[in-house]
C-alpha positions as CSV (number, residue, x, y, z in Angstrom):
1,M,-37.3,27.5,7.6
2,D,-35.7,30.5,5.9
3,S,-33.7,30.8,2.7
4,F,-31.7,33.5,0.8
5,V,-29.2,33.9,-2.0
6,G,-25.7,35.4,-1.5
7,T,-22.1,35.5,-2.5
8,T,-19.4,33.8,-0.5
9,E,-16.7,36.2,0.9
10,G,-14.4,33.9,2.9
11,T,-14.3,30.7,5.0
12,L,-13.8,31.6,8.7
13,F,-13.4,28.0,9.8
14,R,-13.4,24.5,8.2
15,N,-13.0,21.0,9.7
16,E,-11.7,18.9,6.8
17,E,-12.6,15.7,8.6
18,N,-16.4,16.3,8.6
19,G,-16.8,19.3,6.3
20,Y,-18.2,21.5,9.1
21,S,-17.6,25.1,8.0
22,V,-18.3,28.7,9.0
23,V,-18.6,30.9,5.9
24,S,-19.3,34.6,5.4
25,V,-22.0,35.2,2.7
26,R,-22.8,38.7,1.3
27,T,-26.5,39.3,0.8
28,N,-28.6,42.3,-0.2
29,E,-29.1,42.9,3.5
30,G,-25.5,42.6,4.6
31,L,-22.9,40.0,5.6
32,V,-24.3,36.7,7.1
33,T,-22.4,34.0,8.9
34,V,-23.5,30.6,7.7
35,T,-22.6,27.4,9.6
36,G,-23.0,23.7,8.9
37,T,-21.6,20.8,6.9
38,M,-20.9,21.8,3.3
39,P,-18.5,21.3,0.4
40,E,-15.5,23.6,0.4
41,L,-16.7,26.9,-1.1
42,M,-14.7,29.4,-3.1
43,D,-14.8,33.1,-2.6
44,G,-17.2,34.8,-5.0
45,E,-19.5,31.8,-5.5
46,T,-23.2,32.4,-5.5
47,V,-25.1,30.1,-3.2
48,E,-28.7,29.5,-2.3
49,V,-29.1,28.3,1.3
50,E,-31.9,27.0,3.5
51,G,-31.9,26.7,7.2
52,D,-32.7,28.5,10.5
53,W,-31.5,31.6,12.2
54,T,-29.7,31.0,15.6
55,E,-28.1,33.1,18.2
56,H,-24.6,32.2,19.2
57,P,-23.7,33.4,22.8
58,Q,-20.2,34.6,21.6
59,Y,-20.6,35.3,17.9
60,G,-24.1,36.5,17.7
61,R,-26.7,35.9,15.0
62,Q,-25.8,33.1,12.6
63,F,-27.6,31.0,9.9
64,K,-27.6,27.3,10.6
65,L,-27.5,25.5,7.2
66,S,-29.8,22.6,6.3
67,S,-29.4,22.5,2.5
68,L,-27.3,24.3,0.0
69,R,-27.4,24.9,-3.8
70,I,-24.4,26.4,-5.6
71,Q,-24.8,28.5,-8.8
72,K,-22.3,28.7,-11.5
73,P,-20.2,31.9,-11.6
74,Q,-21.2,34.3,-14.4
75,S,-18.7,37.2,-14.6
76,L,-15.1,36.8,-15.9
77,S,-13.8,37.8,-12.5
78,A,-16.0,35.3,-10.7
79,I,-14.9,32.5,-13.1
80,E,-11.3,33.4,-12.6
81,K,-11.7,33.5,-8.8
82,Y,-13.6,30.2,-8.9
83,L,-10.9,28.4,-10.9
84,G,-8.0,29.9,-9.0
85,S,-9.2,29.3,-5.5
86,G,-7.4,26.0,-5.2
87,L,-10.3,23.6,-5.3
88,I,-9.7,22.7,-9.0
89,K,-6.7,20.4,-8.8
90,G,-3.6,21.7,-10.5
91,V,-5.0,25.3,-11.0
92,G,-3.9,28.3,-9.0
93,P,-4.5,32.1,-9.6
94,T,-1.9,32.3,-12.3
95,T,-3.1,29.4,-14.3
96,A,-6.7,30.5,-13.8
97,R,-5.9,33.9,-15.3
98,L,-4.3,32.3,-18.4
99,I,-7.3,30.0,-18.9
100,V,-9.9,32.8,-18.6
101,S,-7.9,35.1,-20.8
102,A,-8.0,32.4,-23.5
103,F,-11.7,31.4,-23.3
104,G,-13.6,34.2,-21.6
105,K,-17.1,33.4,-20.6
106,D,-17.0,30.1,-22.4
107,T,-14.3,28.8,-19.9
108,L,-16.5,26.6,-17.9
109,E,-18.3,25.1,-20.9
110,I,-14.9,24.4,-22.6
111,L,-13.6,22.7,-19.4
112,S,-16.7,20.5,-19.3
113,M,-17.1,19.7,-23.0
114,N,-13.8,20.3,-24.8
115,P,-11.0,20.1,-22.2
116,E,-8.4,19.3,-24.9
117,R,-8.6,23.0,-25.9
118,L,-6.5,23.7,-22.7
119,L,-3.5,22.9,-24.9
120,E,-4.1,26.3,-26.5
121,V,-3.2,27.9,-23.2
122,P,0.5,28.8,-22.7
123,K,2.4,26.5,-20.3
124,I,-0.2,23.8,-20.3
125,G,0.9,20.5,-21.9
126,K,-0.8,17.2,-22.2
127,V,-0.2,15.9,-18.7
128,R,-1.3,19.2,-17.2
129,M,-4.3,19.4,-19.4
130,K,-5.5,15.9,-18.3
131,Q,-4.8,16.8,-14.7
132,I,-6.9,20.0,-14.9
133,S,-9.7,18.4,-16.8
134,R,-10.0,15.6,-14.3
135,G,-9.8,18.0,-11.4
136,F,-12.6,20.2,-12.8
137,L,-15.0,17.4,-13.7
138,E,-14.4,15.6,-10.4
139,Q,-14.9,18.8,-8.4
140,Q,-18.2,19.5,-10.2
141,A,-19.7,16.0,-9.7
142,S,-18.2,15.5,-6.2
143,R,-20.2,18.5,-5.0
144,S,-23.4,16.8,-5.9
145,T,-22.3,13.6,-4.1
146,F,-21.2,15.7,-1.1
147,L,-24.5,17.5,-0.8
148,F,-26.3,14.1,-0.7
149,L,-23.9,12.5,1.7
150,Q,-23.6,15.5,4.1
151,Q,-26.9,14.5,5.7
152,Y,-25.2,11.3,6.9
153,N,-22.1,13.1,8.3
154,I,-19.8,11.7,5.6
155,S,-16.5,13.8,5.5
156,S,-15.7,15.7,2.3
157,A,-12.6,13.5,1.8
158,L,-14.6,10.4,1.9
159,S,-17.3,11.9,-0.3
160,A,-14.6,12.5,-2.9
161,K,-13.7,8.8,-2.8
162,I,-17.3,7.7,-3.1
163,H,-17.8,10.0,-6.0
164,K,-14.7,8.7,-7.7
165,A,-16.0,5.2,-7.5
166,Y,-19.6,5.8,-8.5
167,R,-19.5,9.1,-10.4
168,E,-22.9,10.5,-11.2
169,N,-24.6,7.3,-10.0
170,A,-23.5,7.7,-6.4
171,E,-26.8,8.7,-4.9
172,A,-28.8,6.0,-6.7
173,M,-26.3,3.2,-5.9
174,I,-26.1,4.1,-2.2
175,R,-29.9,4.3,-1.8
176,D,-30.1,0.9,-3.5
177,N,-27.6,-0.7,-1.1
178,P,-25.6,1.4,1.4
179,Y,-23.6,-1.7,2.4
180,R,-21.9,-1.9,-1.0
181,L,-19.7,1.0,0.2
182,I,-17.9,-1.5,2.4
183,D,-16.6,-3.6,-0.5
184,D,-16.2,-0.7,-3.0
185,I,-14.7,2.2,-1.0
186,Q,-11.4,2.0,0.9
187,G,-12.0,3.8,4.2
188,V,-15.6,2.9,4.6
189,G,-16.2,0.3,7.2
190,F,-19.3,-1.4,8.4
191,I,-20.0,1.3,11.0
192,T,-20.1,4.1,8.4
193,A,-22.2,2.1,5.9
194,D,-24.4,1.0,8.8
195,R,-25.0,4.5,9.9
196,I,-26.2,5.5,6.4
197,A,-28.4,2.4,6.1
198,L,-30.0,3.0,9.5
199,S,-30.6,6.7,8.6
200,M,-32.4,5.5,5.5
201,G,-34.7,3.4,7.6
202,I,-33.1,-0.1,7.5
203,A,-33.9,-1.9,10.7
204,E,-31.1,-3.0,13.1
205,N,-32.3,-6.6,13.0
206,S,-33.0,-6.7,9.3
207,Q,-31.6,-9.8,7.6
208,F,-30.2,-7.5,4.9
209,R,-28.1,-5.7,7.6
210,L,-27.0,-8.8,9.5
211,E,-25.9,-10.7,6.3
212,A,-23.8,-7.6,5.3
213,G,-22.3,-7.5,8.7
214,I,-21.3,-11.2,8.6
215,K,-19.6,-10.7,5.2
216,Y,-17.9,-7.7,6.6
217,A,-16.6,-9.6,9.6
218,L,-14.8,-12.0,7.2
219,S,-13.4,-9.1,5.1
220,E,-12.2,-7.4,8.3
221,A,-10.4,-10.7,9.4
222,A,-8.6,-10.7,6.0
223,N,-7.6,-7.0,6.2
224,A,-6.6,-7.0,9.8
225,G,-5.2,-10.5,10.3
226,G,-4.5,-11.9,6.9
227,H,-7.0,-14.7,7.2
228,T,-8.7,-16.1,4.1
229,C,-11.2,-17.9,6.3
230,L,-12.4,-18.2,9.9
231,P,-13.6,-21.0,12.1
232,E,-17.3,-20.8,12.2
233,E,-17.4,-20.3,16.0
234,E,-15.0,-17.4,15.8
235,L,-16.9,-15.8,12.9
236,V,-20.2,-16.1,14.8
237,A,-18.7,-14.6,18.0
238,F,-17.0,-11.8,16.1
239,A,-20.1,-10.9,14.0
240,S,-22.4,-11.1,17.0
241,Q,-20.3,-8.6,18.9
242,L,-20.0,-6.3,15.8
243,L,-23.8,-6.4,15.1
244,K,-25.0,-6.6,18.7
245,A,-27.1,-9.5,17.6
246,P,-27.7,-12.9,19.3
247,E,-25.2,-15.6,18.3
248,S,-28.1,-18.0,17.5
249,E,-29.4,-15.6,14.9
250,I,-25.9,-15.0,13.4
251,S,-25.3,-18.8,13.3
252,R,-28.6,-19.3,11.5
253,L,-27.7,-16.6,8.9
254,V,-24.2,-18.1,8.4
255,T,-25.8,-21.4,7.6
256,Q,-28.2,-19.7,5.2
257,L,-25.5,-17.8,3.5
258,T,-23.5,-21.0,3.0
259,L,-26.6,-22.8,1.6
260,N,-27.1,-19.9,-0.8
261,K,-23.3,-20.0,-1.8
262,H,-22.8,-16.4,-0.6
263,L,-20.3,-18.0,1.9
264,F,-18.6,-21.3,1.8
265,L,-18.0,-23.9,4.6
266,D,-15.1,-26.4,4.4
267,K,-14.3,-28.9,7.1
268,V,-10.5,-29.3,7.7
269,D,-9.3,-31.5,10.5
270,G,-12.7,-31.4,12.1
271,I,-12.9,-27.6,12.0
272,S,-15.7,-25.8,10.0
273,L,-13.9,-23.0,8.1
274,I,-16.0,-20.2,6.6
275,S,-14.7,-18.2,3.6
276,L,-15.9,-15.5,1.2
277,P,-16.4,-16.8,-2.4
278,R,-13.6,-14.6,-3.7
279,M,-11.1,-15.9,-1.2
280,R,-12.0,-19.5,-1.6
281,K,-12.0,-19.4,-5.4
282,S,-8.5,-17.7,-5.3
283,E,-7.0,-20.4,-3.2
284,I,-8.6,-23.3,-5.2
285,D,-7.4,-21.7,-8.4
286,I,-3.8,-21.2,-7.1
287,A,-3.7,-24.9,-5.9
288,G,-4.9,-26.2,-9.3
289,R,-2.5,-24.1,-11.3
290,L,0.5,-24.9,-9.2
291,L,-0.1,-28.6,-9.4
292,A,-0.7,-28.3,-13.2
293,L,2.8,-26.7,-13.5
294,C,4.3,-29.6,-11.5
295,G,2.8,-32.0,-14.0
296,T,4.5,-30.4,-16.9
297,S,7.6,-32.2,-18.2
298,Q,10.5,-29.8,-18.4
299,M,13.4,-32.3,-18.7
300,L,16.6,-31.1,-20.3
301,M,19.3,-33.6,-21.0
302,P,21.1,-34.3,-17.7
303,Q,24.6,-34.0,-19.3
304,H,23.7,-30.6,-20.8
305,I,22.7,-29.4,-17.4
306,A,25.9,-30.6,-15.7
307,Q,28.1,-29.1,-18.5
308,R,26.4,-25.7,-18.2
309,I,26.6,-25.6,-14.4
310,E,30.3,-26.4,-14.6
311,A,30.8,-23.7,-17.2
312,F,29.1,-21.2,-15.0
313,E,31.2,-22.3,-12.0
314,K,34.4,-21.8,-14.0
315,K,33.3,-18.5,-15.3
316,E,32.4,-17.1,-11.9
317,G,35.2,-18.8,-10.0
318,I,32.8,-20.6,-7.6
319,A,31.9,-24.1,-6.6
320,F,28.3,-25.0,-5.9
321,S,27.4,-27.2,-2.9
322,G,25.4,-30.4,-3.5
323,L,22.2,-28.7,-2.3
324,Q,22.7,-25.7,-4.7
325,R,23.4,-28.0,-7.6
326,A,20.3,-30.0,-6.8
327,A,18.3,-26.8,-6.8
328,I,19.5,-25.9,-10.3
329,E,18.9,-29.4,-11.6
330,K,15.4,-29.5,-10.1
331,A,14.6,-26.1,-11.7
332,C,15.6,-27.5,-15.1
333,E,13.7,-30.7,-14.8
334,N,10.4,-29.5,-13.4
335,G,7.8,-27.0,-14.5
336,L,7.7,-25.5,-11.0
337,I,10.2,-25.3,-8.2
338,V,10.3,-23.3,-4.9
339,I,13.8,-22.2,-3.7
340,T,13.9,-20.8,-0.2
341,G,16.7,-19.7,2.1
342,G,17.9,-16.8,4.3
343,P,20.4,-14.1,3.4
344,G,23.8,-15.2,2.1
345,T,22.6,-18.7,1.1
346,G,23.2,-18.1,-2.6
347,K,19.7,-17.6,-4.0
348,T,20.8,-14.8,-6.4
349,T,23.7,-16.9,-7.6
350,L,21.4,-19.8,-8.3
351,I,19.1,-17.5,-10.3
352,N,22.0,-16.3,-12.4
353,C,23.2,-19.8,-13.0
354,L,19.8,-21.0,-13.9
355,I,19.5,-18.2,-16.5
356,N,22.8,-19.4,-18.1
357,V,21.9,-23.1,-18.0
358,L,18.4,-22.6,-19.6
359,N,20.0,-20.4,-22.3
360,L,16.6,-19.1,-23.4
361,K,17.9,-15.6,-24.3
362,D,14.7,-13.4,-24.3
363,G,12.5,-16.3,-23.1
364,I,13.2,-15.6,-19.4
365,L,11.4,-12.9,-17.4
366,L,12.2,-11.7,-13.8
367,A,9.7,-10.2,-11.4
368,A,9.1,-9.3,-7.8
369,P,6.1,-8.0,-5.8
370,T,7.5,-4.5,-5.2
371,G,9.4,-1.9,-7.1
372,R,12.3,-1.9,-4.7
373,A,12.6,-5.7,-4.7
374,A,12.4,-5.7,-8.5
375,K,15.2,-3.1,-8.7
376,R,17.4,-5.2,-6.4
377,M,16.8,-8.3,-8.5
378,S,17.6,-6.4,-11.7
379,E,20.9,-5.1,-10.2
380,A,21.9,-8.6,-8.9
381,C,21.1,-10.4,-12.2
382,Q,22.1,-7.7,-14.6
383,R,18.8,-8.2,-16.4
384,E,15.6,-6.2,-16.4
385,A,13.2,-7.2,-13.6
386,S,9.7,-5.6,-13.1
387,T,7.1,-5.5,-10.5
388,I,4.4,-8.2,-10.9
389,H,1.8,-5.5,-11.5
390,R,3.8,-3.9,-14.2
391,L,4.6,-7.3,-15.8
392,L,0.9,-8.1,-15.9
393,Q,0.1,-4.6,-17.1
394,Y,-2.3,-3.6,-14.4
395,G,-4.8,-1.2,-15.8
396,G,-5.8,0.8,-12.7
397,E,-9.2,-0.9,-12.0
398,E,-9.3,-3.7,-9.4
399,G,-8.6,-7.0,-11.1
400,S,-8.0,-5.3,-14.4
401,F,-4.8,-7.0,-15.6
402,Q,-4.2,-6.7,-19.3
403,I,-2.0,-9.8,-19.2
404,N,-4.2,-12.7,-18.1
405,Q,-5.5,-16.1,-19.1
406,E,-6.8,-14.9,-22.4
407,N,-3.7,-12.8,-23.1
408,P,-0.8,-14.7,-21.3
409,L,2.8,-13.8,-20.8
410,D,5.1,-14.5,-23.8
411,C,7.9,-16.3,-22.0
412,E,9.3,-19.8,-21.5
413,C,10.4,-19.2,-17.9
414,L,9.4,-16.8,-15.2
415,I,11.5,-16.3,-12.0
416,V,9.8,-14.5,-9.1
417,D,11.7,-13.2,-6.1
418,E,10.5,-12.2,-2.6
419,V,7.5,-14.6,-2.9
420,S,6.9,-14.3,0.9
421,M,5.4,-10.9,0.1
422,M,2.7,-12.2,-2.2
423,D,-0.9,-12.6,-1.1
424,V,-3.5,-14.9,-2.6
425,F,-4.9,-12.4,-5.0
426,L,-1.5,-11.4,-6.6
427,M,-0.4,-15.1,-6.8
428,R,-3.7,-16.0,-8.5
429,H,-3.4,-13.3,-11.1
430,L,0.3,-14.2,-11.8
431,L,-0.5,-17.9,-12.3
432,S,-3.5,-17.2,-14.5
433,A,-1.2,-15.2,-16.8
434,L,1.1,-18.2,-17.5
435,K,0.9,-20.2,-20.7
436,P,0.8,-24.0,-20.3
437,G,4.3,-25.3,-20.3
438,T,5.9,-22.1,-18.8
439,R,8.5,-22.9,-16.3
440,L,8.0,-21.1,-12.9
441,V,10.7,-20.6,-10.3
442,L,9.5,-19.1,-7.0
443,V,12.3,-17.7,-4.7
444,G,11.9,-16.4,-1.2
445,D,12.7,-16.4,2.4
446,A,10.1,-18.5,4.3
447,D,11.3,-17.0,7.7
448,Q,10.4,-13.4,6.9
449,L,7.1,-11.8,7.9
450,P,4.1,-13.0,5.9
451,S,2.4,-10.9,3.2
452,V,0.5,-7.7,4.2
453,G,-2.5,-9.0,2.2
454,P,-4.4,-12.2,3.1
455,G,-3.1,-15.7,2.9
456,N,-0.1,-17.9,3.7
457,V,1.0,-18.4,0.1
458,L,4.7,-19.4,0.5
459,S,4.2,-21.2,3.8
460,D,1.3,-23.3,2.4
461,I,3.1,-24.1,-0.8
462,L,6.2,-25.3,1.1
463,Q,4.1,-27.7,3.2
464,N,2.9,-29.7,0.1
465,D,4.9,-32.8,-0.7
466,L,4.2,-32.8,-4.4
467,I,5.7,-29.4,-5.2
468,P,9.4,-29.6,-5.8
469,K,11.4,-27.4,-3.4
470,V,14.9,-26.8,-2.1
471,R,15.7,-25.0,1.2
472,L,19.2,-23.5,1.2
473,T,20.9,-23.4,4.6
474,E,24.6,-22.9,4.1
475,I,25.9,-19.3,4.3
476,F,28.1,-18.2,1.4
477,R,27.7,-14.4,1.2
478,Q,29.9,-11.8,3.0
479,G,33.3,-12.2,4.5
480,E,34.1,-14.0,7.7
481,D,34.4,-10.7,9.5
482,S,30.8,-9.7,8.6
483,M,28.2,-10.6,11.3
484,I,25.0,-9.4,9.7
485,V,24.2,-12.6,7.8
486,V,25.7,-14.8,10.6
487,N,23.5,-13.0,13.2
488,A,20.4,-13.2,11.0
489,H,20.7,-17.0,10.9
490,R,21.5,-17.1,14.7
491,I,18.3,-15.1,15.4
492,N,16.3,-17.4,13.1
493,Q,17.6,-20.4,15.1
494,G,16.7,-18.8,18.4
495,E,20.2,-17.7,19.3
496,E,21.2,-14.2,20.5
497,P,23.3,-12.3,18.0
498,I,27.0,-11.7,18.5
499,M,27.5,-7.9,18.8
500,N,30.1,-5.2,19.3
501,G,33.1,-7.1,18.2
502,A,36.2,-5.3,17.0
503,G,35.6,-4.2,13.4
504,S,32.1,-5.6,13.5
505,D,29.2,-4.5,11.5
506,F,26.6,-5.4,14.1
507,F,26.3,-3.3,17.3
508,F,24.1,-2.9,20.3
509,E,23.9,0.4,22.2
510,N,22.4,0.0,25.7
511,K,19.7,2.5,26.7
512,Q,17.4,1.6,29.5
513,D,14.9,4.4,28.9
514,A,12.8,4.7,25.7
515,T,13.4,8.5,25.6
516,Q,17.1,8.0,25.8
517,A,16.9,5.4,23.1
518,R,15.0,7.8,20.9
519,D,17.5,10.6,21.4
520,S,20.4,8.2,20.8
521,I,18.9,7.0,17.5
522,V,18.6,10.6,16.3
523,A,22.2,11.3,17.3
524,L,23.4,8.1,15.6
525,C,21.7,9.0,12.3
526,L,22.6,12.7,12.4
527,H,26.3,12.6,13.5
528,R,27.9,9.3,14.5
529,L,27.0,6.8,11.8
530,P,27.7,9.2,8.8
531,K,31.3,9.5,10.1
532,Y,31.6,5.8,10.7
533,L,30.2,4.9,7.3
534,K,32.0,7.9,5.6
535,V,28.9,9.1,3.9
536,K,27.7,12.6,3.4
537,D,24.0,11.9,2.6
538,S,23.1,10.0,5.7
539,V,19.3,10.2,5.0
540,R,19.8,8.0,1.9
541,H,22.2,5.6,3.5
542,I,20.7,5.1,7.0
543,Q,17.2,3.7,7.6
544,V,15.5,3.6,10.9
545,L,13.1,0.7,11.3
546,S,10.7,0.3,14.2
547,P,8.7,-2.7,15.3
548,T,5.7,-0.5,16.3
549,K,3.9,2.6,15.1
550,K,3.1,4.1,18.4
551,G,5.1,4.9,21.5
552,V,8.3,7.0,22.1
553,C,10.3,4.8,19.7
554,G,7.4,4.1,17.3
555,V,7.4,5.0,13.7
556,N,5.3,8.1,14.2
557,M,7.4,9.7,16.9
558,L,10.7,8.8,15.4
559,N,9.6,10.3,12.1
560,T,8.8,13.5,13.8
561,C,12.1,13.7,15.7
562,L,14.2,12.7,12.7
563,Q,12.4,15.2,10.5
564,A,13.2,17.9,13.0
565,A,16.8,16.9,13.1
566,F,17.5,16.4,9.4
567,N,15.0,18.9,7.8
568,P,13.9,21.5,10.4
569,P,11.5,24.3,9.5
570,C,13.0,27.2,7.7
571,P,11.5,30.4,6.2
572,K,13.0,29.4,2.8
573,K,11.4,25.9,2.9
574,A,7.7,25.6,1.9
575,E,5.7,23.1,3.9
576,V,2.1,21.9,4.1
577,Q,0.2,20.1,6.9
578,F,-2.0,17.1,6.0
579,G,-3.7,15.6,9.0
580,E,-1.1,15.4,11.8
581,T,1.8,15.2,9.3
582,I,3.8,18.2,8.1
583,F,5.4,17.7,4.7
584,R,8.4,20.0,4.0
585,A,10.6,20.5,1.0
586,G,13.5,18.1,1.2
587,D,11.6,15.5,3.3
588,K,12.2,11.8,2.8
589,V,8.8,10.2,2.0
590,M,7.2,6.9,1.1
591,H,4.3,6.2,-1.1
592,I,2.0,3.9,1.0
593,R,-0.5,2.4,-1.5
594,N,-0.4,1.2,-5.1
595,N,-1.5,3.9,-7.5
596,Y,-1.3,2.6,-11.1
597,T,-2.5,5.8,-12.8
598,L,-0.4,8.4,-11.0
599,E,1.8,9.9,-13.7
600,W,5.6,10.5,-13.6
601,E,8.1,12.3,-15.8
602,T,11.9,11.9,-16.1
603,R,14.4,14.8,-16.6
604,N,14.8,13.8,-20.2
605,G,11.0,14.0,-20.9
606,L,10.0,10.3,-20.6
607,T,6.6,9.8,-19.1
608,G,4.8,6.9,-17.5
609,Q,2.3,5.8,-14.9
610,G,2.4,4.0,-11.6
611,V,3.8,4.6,-8.2
612,F,3.7,1.7,-5.8
613,N,3.4,0.9,-2.1
614,G,6.8,1.2,-0.5
615,D,8.5,3.5,-3.1
616,I,10.8,5.9,-1.3
617,G,11.5,9.4,-2.6
618,F,12.3,13.0,-1.7
619,I,10.1,16.1,-1.8
620,T,11.8,18.5,-4.3
621,K,9.2,21.2,-4.5
622,I,6.0,22.5,-2.8
623,D,4.0,24.9,-4.9
624,E,1.8,26.6,-2.3
625,E,-0.1,28.6,-5.0
626,E,-1.0,25.7,-7.2
627,K,-1.2,23.3,-4.2
628,L,1.1,20.8,-5.7
629,I,4.0,18.7,-4.3
630,D,6.8,17.2,-6.5
631,V,8.5,14.0,-5.3
632,L,11.6,12.5,-6.9
633,Y,11.8,8.7,-7.0
634,D,14.8,6.7,-7.9
635,E,16.7,9.9,-8.6
636,E,15.0,10.3,-11.9
637,K,11.2,10.1,-11.9
638,T,9.2,13.1,-10.7
639,V,5.6,12.6,-9.5
640,Q,3.3,15.6,-8.9
641,Y,0.9,15.2,-6.0
642,E,-2.1,17.4,-5.4
643,Y,-2.7,18.3,-1.8
644,G,-5.8,16.0,-1.8
645,D,-3.6,13.0,-2.7
646,L,-1.2,13.4,0.3
647,E,-3.0,10.6,2.1
648,E,-0.9,8.4,-0.2
649,L,2.4,9.8,1.3
650,D,4.0,9.4,4.6
651,L,7.3,10.4,6.1
652,A,10.0,7.8,5.6
653,Y,12.9,8.7,8.0
654,C,11.6,5.8,10.0
655,L,9.6,2.8,8.6
656,S,7.8,-0.1,10.1
657,V,9.6,-3.4,9.6
658,H,6.6,-4.5,7.6
659,K,6.9,-1.6,5.2
660,S,10.6,-2.4,4.7
661,Q,10.0,-5.8,3.3
662,G,11.7,-6.3,-0.1
663,S,14.2,-3.5,0.5
664,E,17.9,-3.3,1.4
665,F,19.6,-0.3,3.0
666,P,23.3,0.3,3.6
667,A,22.6,0.7,7.4
668,V,19.7,-0.1,9.6
669,V,19.0,1.2,13.1
670,M,16.3,-0.4,15.2
671,P,14.9,0.5,18.7
672,M,14.7,-2.3,21.2
673,V,12.5,-0.7,23.9
674,G,9.6,-3.1,24.4
675,G,6.0,-3.1,23.3
676,P,3.1,-5.6,22.6
677,R,4.5,-9.2,22.7
678,M,2.5,-10.1,19.7
679,L,4.5,-7.5,17.7
680,L,7.9,-8.2,19.1
681,T,8.6,-11.5,17.4
682,R,11.6,-13.4,16.2
683,N,10.6,-13.2,12.5
684,L,10.1,-9.4,12.8
685,L,13.6,-9.0,14.2
686,Y,14.9,-11.3,11.6
687,T,13.2,-9.4,8.8
688,G,14.5,-6.0,10.1
689,V,18.1,-7.2,10.5
690,T,18.1,-8.7,7.0
691,R,17.3,-5.3,5.4
692,A,20.9,-4.1,6.1
693,R,23.9,-4.5,3.8
694,R,26.7,-2.9,5.7
695,L,25.7,-2.1,9.3
696,V,23.1,-2.9,11.9
697,V,22.7,-0.9,15.1
698,L,20.2,-2.0,17.8
699,V,19.4,0.6,20.5
700,G,17.7,-0.1,23.8
701,R,17.5,-2.9,26.3
702,Q,19.1,-6.3,25.8
703,D,16.3,-8.0,27.7
704,V,13.9,-6.8,24.9
705,L,16.3,-8.2,22.3
706,R,16.5,-11.5,24.2
707,M,12.7,-11.6,24.4
708,M,12.3,-11.1,20.6
709,V,14.8,-13.8,19.8
710,N,13.0,-16.2,22.1
711,N,9.5,-15.2,21.0
712,N,8.8,-17.5,18.1
713,M,5.1,-16.9,18.4
714,E,3.6,-16.2,15.0
715,R,0.1,-14.9,14.8
716,R,-1.9,-17.7,13.3
717,R,-3.4,-17.1,9.9
718,Y,-6.3,-19.2,8.8
719,S,-6.0,-20.2,5.2
720,L,-7.2,-23.0,2.9
721,L,-4.5,-23.1,0.2
722,G,-2.6,-25.9,2.0
723,H,-5.9,-27.9,2.3
724,W,-6.7,-27.5,-1.5
725,L,-3.1,-28.4,-2.4
726,D,-3.3,-31.6,-0.4
727,T,-6.8,-32.4,-1.6
728,L,-5.8,-32.0,-5.3
729,S,-2.5,-33.8,-4.8
730,E,-4.4,-36.8,-3.5
731,A,-6.5,-36.8,-6.6
732,I,-3.4,-36.7,-8.8
733,R,-1.8,-39.5,-6.9
């Protein structure tokens, strides 16, 4: 094996997925082409490489890398080139020049030890200082992690995630237990962790490996199917296939894991259900806390309730139905109530009345699972509403809520909307943050799609007899000539919607071919609907929703086509490609995962943290030199993304119906062109239609629409919350 020291002079090729690169290195004997998996190198860096010389049939003599050591730059020009190369997040050539001018040869030491001194550099404020400091330290430590992980073919992007989780302890922690990556690192599945473990010498049939695989099978069932548990037979079959191990051995280990309390077995209706401790504990805790709320006396004087309801009716010029009045009275008399109903059934009016009847001034808090749902709630109730995460002051680390059992919410009543979107973990955290005696009102639509996360929270709660509940069925909202709400209820009852009436707001456009449907959707959004709706900014007013991600009319293809129509490439518009997606200045985008530490700033200088899954905004600026993208959310909050964070963004001209939950749009356009039957369900169609306020347009084939209306098949979710509610209810009785 040979080795040499040289200075990098350019990257000829790089695969960001696996880190494989072809780099030119200047040595005392001339220019050498070095190939292999390596961290991203900057021009002017001094590197010491080990490997073997090879002869490429087309490119000639090359050096195949086996190991790499990177030396710190020494000269001022080398330091400036190093900082300004783009690998330090938030620093481009201009900023690098300013930093080096301020600190000279002490630059790297100051960035490592005293980053607050960056405030001495012109044009660098507190937010930018923190950003640069984090970027520098992460880049330094992540290289060490990368060099360790490269031997296991871990991509540079994934190496960065692993480093972020484990910091300088990455190598020691992975060597100790490679399978911990599955639980700790988003994007690491069993296959990746298994590859590392096997490379380290762990045998395929080792008990350590098989037990980790069984646990992973349960986690995968939660992530992919929303299950909080699995029947033992299904778990054994799934894990056996995953691990390529005999079912008898998997069954033996499942039994051993349950005996050791690493897994739990509960028999329900003769079926042995296996769950992970965290899942089981969450559902037991939810059940106990809900029933404890039911047992809390919340009685107000009946005559006071009746008087306040009548005063509200008189003030608003309305008359509640008997069912609505019963819902308000139950909410006043009980520590917990669940109010469900479809669109137009008066849920928001009931919330407003309840706020008036309780007359608690600042003692009532409003919340919802997503930012968009909270904003809608706030507008409808004329009171501040927040996301549940913000209400509980999520601190950025998993499970780190500042508001919790030891530091509970300071309120007398909490009203939560869009409860159908809540998974078991979020519900557990919310309930644990309530003081004894707090009144809880849960509001939602039980017929919508279930939560993205694991569990059947709302559905399981509604099946328990002890928990007070009211289901609203009568339609009150919208005029008689509006068919959106009427058709939503028809769909929910298995009846085809009434469409294309004179002056209607619900239309169907027949297109027998998927390509024709796609082209029609683009034309509708670009030309026809803006005229019909009399709006200029159609991108903000019209939302395309698709039942599927793939296919001619799937989310991916429609986003590409709509982007080309609304925001085509232009020499004056900066753009950047991330994976298969091109982001362009002016694009409509969605943040696709909760990021509680991402900083934002308003036009008037207010700052804060937190951007959430489902937030929709627009790209206002792409800084190609500094490798930064600015996105404006809610017309006021600007968030700055580094190129490496673009995995948290996606185009939003078209959304999946799942991603649209909790939102409302003036107009919704949906393709009806077929796809997997398990996706094209009644409740998915119902959820999509109920996102629209003013107009619904379905495009495609009526037989597909008819099939979705008739397809009441819901993918079964295994959960134990209902079982624990029933079990604890029996104990109470």
